[in-house]
C-alpha positions in Angstrom: 0.4 -20.0 6.0 -3.3 -19.8 6.0 -5.2 -19.5 2.6 -7.3 -16.7 2.0 -9.6 -16.6 -1.0 -9.7 -13.9 -3.3 -12.0 -11.8 -1.5 -10.3 -12.0 1.5 -6.7 -10.8 -0.6 -8.8 -7.6 -2.0 -10.1 -6.6 1.3 -6.2 -7.2 2.4 -4.8 -5.1 -0.4 -7.7 -2.4 -0.3 -7.4 -2.0 3.0 -3.5 -1.7 3.0 -3.1 0.8 0.2 -6.4 2.9 2.1 -4.0 3.3 4.6 -0.9 4.1 2.9 -2.3 6.3 0.3 -5.8 7.5 2.1 -5.2 7.4 5.4 -0.8 8.5 4.9 -0.1 6.2 8.1 3.7 4.8 7.5 3.5 3.8 10.8 0.3 1.5 10.2 0.8 0.6 6.6 4.4 -1.4 7.4 2.6 -4.3 8.5 1.5 -4.8 5.1 4.7 -4.1 3.3 8.3 -5.9 4.0 11.8 -4.1 5.0 13.0 -5.3 1.8 9.9 -5.0 -0.8 10.8 -5.3 -4.4 9.7 -2.9 -7.2 8.8 -3.7 -10.1 8.4 0.0 -11.1 11.7 1.9 -12.3 9.6 5.2 -10.6 9.2 3.8 -7.2 12.9 3.0 -5.5 13.7 -0.1 -3.8 12.1 -1.4 0.2 9.4 -0.3 1.7 11.0 3.4 1.7 10.3 3.3 -1.8 6.8 2.5 -2.0 6.2 5.1 1.4 8.0 8.2 0.0 5.8 7.9 -2.9 3.0 8.0 -0.9 4.2 10.7 0.8 4.8 12.5 -2.7 1.5 12.4 -4.0 -1.3 15.3 -3.6 -2.4 15.4 -0.1 -5.9 16.0 -2.1 -5.5 12.5 -4.3 -7.3 10.0 -3.2 -7.7 6.1 -3.9 -11.3 4.9 -4.8 -11.7 2.0 -1.5 -15.6 0.5 -3.2 -17.3 -2.9 -4.0 -15.6 -3.3 -7.2 
């Protein structure tokens, strides 16, 4: 496994969240979340499906900020 810099990690996380929560593209987001994703929130069901279902349940007008901060 390759090491990544904090900047690369941040870019990957922002890309993952943009893909799932802004673009609502479950198929493309599959590359970021493993099938057996471990959830640490009582509000999200276990597994990748739980994260994707949460994304679909959010209002269509909601967008995650994707900026330089």
